[in-house]
Steps between C-alpha positions, in 0.01 A plus 500: 500500500542141616250346741525189710227258433260479797185319601193540286229573762218705348390831638142500368281197479178605331388252235557616141138571422404648835539861610384737764391844364607636840795313637414294806632635835648161579711510184624852586592389854657173400708663223580818689836545331312628202315830449128445447370849586622825647257603775461878541256756635495711185274282281787431266491201264761365260430407138748252358540359143676178415660366181577802289625702337258402224451712189166680488379346826756659735481822304123502541541439882747794518250724321224408747729554800615831360145613445418434865839624628570165664833338567521116500753220503590280202655153556679452172619194321862549403461361149214744441723786613765388251243492221320825596760737656313813393185395685706413810662847477160657483395319822802646674466849349142526620593435859381145555702241697621178350580154637660177388269226363779265381640512146285221357193492732617183673287305744716445804332172597607338169845651475832397660620759750817595308310545174232712667744725680716551188180599314423743778847644452452528126191707552670723750792553268283610208306734728831658609616524138185697428559739786239374742546607863597209730187488701553131590141395429430147379181319420522126423297405184180321602589571862676168497852491648692245702609587848870466410459735204316759710769479776776585254308793348413638846867475595578739213279762668192455277140527603294214365172664406189287479147646506191561706255519211509276193288635211529178294510713185714233329218239504288521188220320682474800733299800370614860517215564745627226726853644485361837610322335788818311595701820489269710709268306729747385763777762448603674823756763593839353418385244243744402228290432191629290212413555132693375196617720211501203262320416177323214673351729768425802283139406420418519868753776592363745243169519676601415855789741561316833431193390691709370792673839526163680480345290775795507737540876454126536577565309827767748593804293420827640367766309305874472543791306355694244705849598615 
């Protein structure tokens, strides 16, 4: 697909080393084109996992979700799908939803629009080649995407999925206990929670994911995949 080069206005302006565990209301309102949460009255929350499929890590996540009979959403890197098609197939076979996370985990702010959108297409193509349903879910790596890039993706009918709760599992300076606190303390009905099924995050994820599920279940929450 060919794209016309457009302006490079950014959609998300948080400094590189700053984050909100719970996304600020102003950010959600200002960037209302994107999905930050899915408010509901049924105490439903949405676990999401970025950067897989990753050998051993994604398989471990799937085992935990299966044990608790939970469906989740995996935002997959296209190159990782190409390298690990059997794990991707397992994600699909076990009833989880999947979304596009670009083919090479590109940061939109640092990438020309045409290059970024072509990389988006590459990921979508490899997902289709591996029989993924066309759910039209996209999460920009790092949450950093230019306005022009987002506009083109939205025109194609995709939902750009951000998050309400950032666990910060990828940061080795953050302890598993802090990840658990991040994932549970400010979660509310409709929260989209982001974990990472990556080698980098696994040290925190291994402890934080089961405990997060236990705590949220204890508070009466149920879990669902994004559609």
